[in-house]
Backbone as CSV, one residue per row, in Angstrom:
resi,resn,N_x,N_y,N_z,CA_x,CA_y,CA_z,C_x,C_y,C_z
1,MET,30.258,-188.933,11.989,30.417,-188.082,11.075,30.921,-188.454,9.798
2,LYS,31.869,-189.323,9.854,32.385,-189.589,8.501,31.260,-190.829,8.148
3,LYS,30.832,-191.866,7.923,29.838,-192.414,7.941,28.842,-191.608,6.990
4,SER,28.527,-190.437,7.718,27.528,-189.472,6.944,28.314,-188.934,5.615
5,ILE,29.503,-188.659,5.455,30.293,-187.911,4.608,30.187,-188.968,3.408
6,ILE,30.635,-190.277,3.959,30.799,-191.465,2.331,29.826,-191.965,1.929
7,LEU,28.301,-192.095,3.300,27.069,-192.253,2.538,26.836,-191.116,1.737
8,LEU,26.915,-189.776,1.939,26.606,-188.714,1.429,27.499,-188.403,-0.130
9,LEU,28.753,-189.098,-0.391,29.246,-189.351,-1.529,28.854,-190.262,-2.238
10,LEU,28.464,-191.237,-1.591,27.857,-192.795,-2.603,26.873,-192.301,-3.297
11,ILE,25.895,-191.515,-2.352,24.497,-190.855,-2.775,24.823,-190.029,-4.425
12,VAL,26.085,-189.121,-3.992,26.060,-188.048,-5.123,26.538,-188.996,-6.375
13,VAL,27.597,-190.031,-6.206,27.936,-190.768,-7.360,26.900,-191.554,-8.008
14,LEU,26.219,-192.184,-7.443,24.795,-192.566,-7.697,23.709,-191.364,-8.886
15,ALA,23.663,-190.248,-8.410,22.680,-189.053,-8.865,23.750,-188.795,-10.674
16,VAL,24.951,-188.755,-10.112,25.587,-188.025,-11.579,26.125,-188.830,-12.487
17,VAL,26.569,-190.043,-12.072,26.906,-190.519,-12.862,26.334,-192.350,-13.712
18,PRO,25.166,-191.413,-14.343,24.252,-192.664,-14.827,24.958,-193.375,-16.020
19,ALA,26.303,-193.638,-15.911,26.989,-194.774,-17.008,26.916,-196.286,-16.489
20,MET,26.662,-196.943,-18.151,26.314,-198.288,-17.917,27.393,-199.023,-18.965
21,ALA,27.843,-200.395,-17.890,29.044,-200.893,-18.553,28.544,-202.545,-18.496
22,VAL,29.272,-203.232,-18.992,29.447,-204.552,-19.043,29.997,-204.826,-17.213
23,ASP,29.410,-205.894,-16.750,30.005,-206.589,-15.543,30.499,-207.826,-15.660
24,ASN,31.726,-207.820,-15.178,32.412,-209.273,-15.491,31.953,-209.974,-14.177
25,GLY,31.271,-210.046,-13.137,30.862,-210.763,-12.084,29.367,-211.087,-11.862
26,ALA,28.359,-210.302,-12.939,27.017,-210.449,-13.063,26.773,-211.784,-13.281
27,GLY,25.715,-212.285,-12.863,25.544,-213.952,-12.649,26.117,-214.990,-12.513
28,ARG,27.219,-214.617,-11.602,28.221,-215.809,-11.056,28.332,-215.720,-9.902
29,SER,28.289,-217.187,-9.027,28.877,-216.843,-7.383,30.093,-216.375,-6.814
30,LYS,30.023,-215.951,-5.813,31.327,-215.244,-5.248,31.382,-215.500,-3.764
31,LEU,32.547,-216.048,-3.268,32.419,-216.772,-2.070,33.888,-215.688,-1.423
32,GLY,33.727,-215.132,-0.021,34.958,-214.701,0.488,34.920,-213.896,1.693
33,THR,34.650,-212.697,2.232,35.269,-212.718,3.441,35.205,-210.946,3.459
34,ILE,34.445,-210.299,4.586,34.040,-209.231,4.604,34.776,-208.422,6.103
35,LEU,35.773,-207.514,6.167,36.702,-206.693,7.265,36.065,-205.607,7.637
36,GLY,35.241,-205.239,9.070,34.535,-204.342,9.137,34.324,-204.046,10.584
37,LYS,32.903,-204.214,10.660,32.531,-204.221,11.745,32.799,-205.423,12.755
38,GLY,33.300,-206.678,12.060,33.812,-207.754,12.368,34.531,-208.444,11.097
39,VAL,34.694,-209.799,11.549,35.250,-210.874,10.438,33.856,-211.768,10.034
40,PHE,33.526,-211.749,8.582,32.555,-212.657,8.237,33.034,-213.062,6.918
41,VAL,32.361,-213.960,6.984,32.316,-215.185,5.705,31.061,-215.075,4.827
42,THR,31.115,-214.512,3.668,29.913,-214.100,2.814,29.792,-215.016,1.387
43,TYR,28.551,-215.209,1.038,28.980,-216.168,-0.355,27.526,-215.439,-1.089
44,GLY,27.948,-214.932,-2.131,26.907,-214.291,-3.407,26.328,-215.307,-4.150
45,ILE,24.722,-215.241,-4.431,24.376,-216.352,-4.881,23.634,-215.398,-5.865
46,PRO,23.922,-215.487,-7.402,23.148,-214.696,-8.501,21.641,-215.258,-8.200
47,MET,20.925,-213.909,-8.679,19.327,-214.065,-8.808,18.896,-213.602,-10.202
48,GLY,19.586,-213.484,-11.135,19.459,-213.057,-12.386,20.947,-211.875,-12.628
49,GLU,20.556,-211.191,-13.657,21.410,-210.165,-13.867,21.975,-209.236,-13.310
50,ALA,20.966,-208.409,-12.206,20.711,-207.511,-11.536,20.741,-207.734,-10.128
51,THR,20.384,-208.536,-9.632,20.228,-209.274,-8.214,20.993,-210.286,-7.933
52,GLU,21.495,-209.872,-6.572,22.277,-210.870,-5.919,21.594,-211.129,-4.766
53,LEU,22.043,-212.617,-4.482,21.414,-212.608,-2.593,22.948,-212.929,-2.234
54,ASN,23.140,-212.587,-1.048,24.043,-212.867,-0.360,23.828,-213.588,1.078
55,VAL,24.602,-214.536,1.437,24.428,-214.643,3.020,25.490,-214.558,3.919
56,PHE,25.492,-214.471,4.819,26.731,-214.207,5.926,27.004,-214.971,7.093
57,ALA,28.222,-214.853,7.713,28.131,-215.165,8.662,29.656,-214.997,9.627
58,GLY,29.315,-214.562,11.047,30.785,-214.065,11.053,30.668,-213.545,12.764
59,THR,31.433,-212.850,13.339,31.506,-212.210,14.310,32.101,-210.760,14.877
60,ASP,31.956,-210.245,15.710,32.951,-209.444,16.184,34.518,-209.398,16.461
61,TRP,35.029,-208.656,16.779,36.416,-208.438,16.608,37.035,-209.112,17.887
62,ASN,35.878,-209.108,19.053,36.309,-209.488,20.467,35.384,-210.840,20.638
63,ILE,34.723,-211.776,19.507,34.373,-212.641,19.603,32.819,-212.944,20.527
64,ASN,31.920,-211.967,20.629,31.431,-212.042,21.912,29.887,-212.957,21.237
65,TYR,29.700,-212.800,19.980,29.003,-213.531,19.466,28.549,-213.854,17.959
66,ILE,27.854,-214.576,17.470,27.964,-214.903,16.004,26.569,-214.211,15.365
67,ASP,26.939,-213.846,14.054,26.195,-212.946,13.381,25.994,-213.177,11.733
68,VAL,24.762,-213.915,11.940,24.472,-214.781,10.636,23.132,-213.787,9.497
69,GLY,23.212,-214.003,9.021,22.273,-212.780,7.673,22.393,-212.945,6.560
70,ALA,21.258,-212.211,5.539,21.158,-212.130,4.573,20.938,-211.044,3.817
71,ASN,21.321,-210.657,2.744,20.646,-209.437,1.819,20.532,-209.486,0.635
72,LEU,19.557,-208.778,0.070,19.310,-209.344,-1.137,19.049,-207.997,-2.074
73,LEU,20.415,-207.658,-2.625,20.954,-206.497,-3.518,20.032,-206.385,-5.037
74,PHE,20.125,-205.617,-5.439,19.330,-205.095,-6.511,20.471,-203.904,-7.286
75,LYS,20.824,-204.143,-8.437,21.808,-203.346,-9.261,21.237,-201.839,-9.401
76,LEU,21.894,-200.935,-9.007,20.975,-199.597,-9.598,21.719,-199.048,-10.601
77,VAL,22.913,-199.339,-10.615,23.535,-198.225,-11.367,24.963,-198.940,-12.138
78,ASP,25.744,-199.222,-13.303,26.609,-199.394,-13.336,27.870,-198.094,-13.845
79,VAL,28.345,-198.030,-12.894,29.344,-196.991,-12.697,30.763,-196.927,-13.378
80,ASP,30.595,-195.955,-14.593,31.942,-196.358,-15.796,32.907,-195.436,-15.286
81,ILE,34.363,-195.936,-15.050,35.205,-195.343,-14.557,36.310,-195.452,-15.638
82,GLU,36.700,-194.593,-16.615,37.759,-194.926,-17.173,37.659,-196.298,-18.077
83,GLY,36.442,-196.989,-18.647,36.091,-198.377,-19.203,35.872,-199.467,-18.331
84,GLU,36.098,-199.087,-16.898,35.819,-200.114,-16.372,34.384,-199.848,-15.204
85,THR,33.861,-200.909,-15.068,32.550,-201.294,-14.453,32.733,-201.255,-13.068
86,PHE,31.842,-200.532,-11.895,31.841,-200.724,-10.667,30.541,-200.251,-10.462
87,PRO,29.449,-201.683,-10.237,27.962,-201.703,-9.805,27.973,-200.844,-8.838
88,LEU,26.826,-200.522,-8.306,26.301,-199.835,-7.348,24.816,-200.654,-7.142
89,SER,24.929,-201.085,-5.817,23.604,-201.898,-5.585,23.032,-201.740,-4.158
90,LEU,21.640,-201.711,-4.221,20.915,-201.406,-2.693,20.158,-202.663,-2.578
91,GLY,19.683,-202.800,-1.254,18.462,-203.821,-1.129,18.445,-203.840,0.652
92,PRO,17.237,-205.094,0.948,17.245,-205.088,2.185,17.741,-205.730,2.891
93,GLN,18.526,-205.974,4.418,19.522,-206.828,4.734,18.597,-207.226,6.134
94,ALA,19.039,-208.413,6.624,18.401,-208.740,7.842,19.034,-209.617,8.399
95,ASN,19.872,-209.874,10.047,20.582,-210.430,10.092,20.236,-210.519,11.975
96,VAL,20.919,-211.896,12.514,20.407,-211.849,13.909,22.060,-212.041,14.460
97,ARG,21.935,-211.765,15.683,22.557,-211.917,16.436,22.806,-212.741,17.969
98,ILE,23.552,-213.784,17.716,23.671,-214.732,18.621,24.928,-214.669,19.756
99,PRO,24.531,-214.229,21.029,25.449,-213.821,21.617,26.350,-215.436,22.330
100,PHE,27.766,-215.464,22.815,28.153,-216.243,23.425,28.118,-216.100,25.013
101,ASN,28.251,-214.868,25.145,28.502,-214.821,26.750,26.996,-213.380,27.015
102,ASP,27.186,-213.553,28.725,26.345,-212.772,29.453,26.823,-211.392,28.880
103,ASN,27.403,-211.077,28.211,27.865,-209.256,27.868,26.859,-208.632,26.633
104,LYS,26.505,-209.724,26.200,25.753,-209.447,24.556,24.128,-209.915,25.112
105,ASN,23.098,-209.232,24.171,21.913,-210.042,24.403,21.608,-210.554,22.869
106,PHE,20.869,-212.001,22.845,20.134,-211.832,21.485,19.695,-210.520,20.597
107,GLY,19.891,-210.436,19.376,19.405,-209.029,18.583,19.141,-209.532,17.452
108,MET,18.488,-208.277,16.086,18.467,-208.718,15.165,18.560,-207.427,14.418
109,GLY,18.914,-207.065,13.362,19.012,-206.051,12.399,18.072,-206.130,11.289
110,ILE,17.609,-204.997,11.162,16.874,-204.731,9.758,17.494,-203.510,9.104
111,LEU,18.079,-203.800,7.906,18.928,-202.661,7.169,18.484,-202.714,5.959
112,ALA,19.220,-201.269,5.476,19.158,-200.987,3.974,20.507,-200.739,3.994
113,ASP,20.759,-201.884,2.514,22.420,-202.287,2.475,22.868,-201.914,1.028
114,LEU,23.925,-200.657,1.233,24.433,-199.809,-0.079,25.576,-200.903,-0.349
115,ARG,25.778,-201.489,-1.818,27.274,-201.801,-1.949,27.850,-201.514,-3.357
116,TRP,29.401,-200.914,-3.141,29.903,-200.529,-4.414,30.881,-201.689,-4.571
117,GLU,31.086,-202.600,-5.542,31.882,-203.145,-6.118,32.981,-203.399,-7.371
118,TYR,33.945,-204.320,-7.459,34.662,-203.890,-8.815,34.972,-205.582,-8.652
119,THR,34.827,-206.273,-10.244,35.404,-207.562,-10.857,36.363,-207.215,-11.441
120,PHE,37.637,-207.804,-11.109,38.556,-207.756,-11.913,38.592,-208.834,-13.437
121,SER,39.316,-208.661,-14.439,38.888,-209.533,-15.491,39.691,-211.284,-15.196
122,PHE,40.304,-211.256,-13.530,40.645,-212.393,-13.394,39.677,-212.334,-11.986
123,PRO,39.516,-213.989,-11.559,38.260,-214.335,-10.768,38.423,-213.663,-9.343
124,LEU,38.461,-212.446,-8.922,38.351,-211.427,-7.891,37.544,-210.338,-8.024
125,ASN,36.844,-210.420,-6.765,35.578,-209.067,-6.695,35.984,-208.405,-5.278
126,LEU,36.095,-207.015,-5.579,36.229,-206.119,-4.330,35.078,-205.265,-4.264
127,PHE,34.546,-204.876,-2.907,33.735,-204.116,-2.703,33.777,-203.411,-1.098
128,ILE,32.673,-202.355,-1.256,32.741,-201.799,-0.013,31.381,-201.748,0.333
129,GLU,30.995,-201.906,1.601,29.142,-202.022,1.605,28.709,-201.362,2.949
130,ILE,27.870,-200.859,3.012,27.622,-200.371,4.595,25.966,-200.309,4.788
131,GLY,25.619,-200.937,5.787,24.522,-200.976,5.988,23.662,-200.181,7.082
132,LEU,22.835,-199.345,6.696,21.908,-198.785,8.220,20.401,-198.650,8.200
133,GLY,20.107,-198.984,9.143,18.719,-199.630,9.638,18.414,-199.682,11.114
134,LEU,17.700,-200.566,11.469,17.437,-200.814,13.150,18.034,-201.886,13.455
135,ASP,18.000,-201.905,14.760,18.904,-202.859,15.736,17.874,-203.142,16.818
136,LEU,17.533,-204.456,16.867,16.534,-204.653,18.193,17.481,-205.662,18.787
137,ASP,17.431,-205.184,20.082,18.082,-205.798,21.552,17.297,-206.506,22.397
138,PHE,17.290,-208.018,22.431,16.366,-208.421,23.283,17.187,-209.073,24.688
139,GLY,17.176,-208.295,25.756,17.618,-208.188,26.751,16.858,-208.324,27.970
140,ASN,16.838,-207.604,29.159,15.207,-207.737,30.010,14.248,-207.469,29.421
141,THR,14.487,-206.403,28.464,13.308,-205.558,27.710,13.692,-205.356,26.091
142,VAL,13.006,-205.392,25.291,13.155,-205.337,23.947,13.469,-203.523,23.589
143,ASP,14.915,-203.425,23.441,15.350,-202.011,22.685,15.447,-201.713,21.548
144,LEU,15.071,-200.892,21.077,15.416,-200.304,19.169,16.364,-199.312,19.213
145,GLY,17.198,-199.426,18.685,17.878,-198.262,18.025,18.483,-198.578,16.561
146,PHE,19.367,-197.713,16.554,20.366,-197.605,15.459,21.358,-198.899,15.174
147,GLY,21.121,-199.549,13.659,22.154,-200.547,13.783,22.949,-200.296,12.537
148,TRP,24.129,-200.673,12.446,24.966,-200.919,11.116,25.908,-202.171,11.084
149,GLU,25.846,-202.197,9.527,26.779,-203.524,9.270,27.867,-202.762,8.369
150,GLY,29.059,-202.986,7.895,29.595,-202.805,6.584,31.019,-203.227,7.085
151,GLY,31.730,-202.629,6.119,33.273,-203.207,5.760,33.827,-203.351,4.316
152,LEU,34.930,-203.575,4.144,35.635,-203.840,3.041,35.337,-205.334,2.858
153,GLY,35.364,-205.740,1.314,35.303,-207.322,1.097,36.002,-207.693,-0.242
154,VAL,36.192,-209.069,0.135,36.978,-209.586,-1.197,36.474,-210.927,-1.334
155,ARG,35.917,-211.555,-2.491,35.671,-212.471,-2.666,36.030,-213.046,-4.051
156,TYR,36.020,-214.611,-4.365,36.586,-215.343,-5.119,35.505,-215.592,-6.273
157,VAL,35.340,-215.315,-7.594,34.008,-215.423,-8.276,34.657,-216.753,-9.664
158,PHE,33.381,-217.978,-9.079,33.271,-219.082,-9.335,32.898,-218.831,-10.998
């Protein structure tokens, strides 16, 4: 229920706040961490002013598997709040889950990732993101289900 409310609020913000402003982090690489469904290291590679490729690797809190993947985010809008810029981006994400033990199966996710971020005037970027989509679990059979990734992140801006 809480996830639905957060997603709805992000969509409402996107629909009612078409303000544009300058982004301190556009066109610059970013390296940091995401805490959410697990602990991840992420690296953002600029692909133009409005596009960013992110690669990540991490594990769940119980260290059952390693999860590696990437997303390609396209800036939808710069949300202007009291003269500060908060870019909102959306794009596809794919990840692969490789288990460490017999409790988990090999799997992969195909998601739509939504990120809302802020870059300070000094080299620090904060963001919140959520990816919703499909999760494939390759056990004795292939199971298709709901998949999600997300969390809060902090990155150093190069």
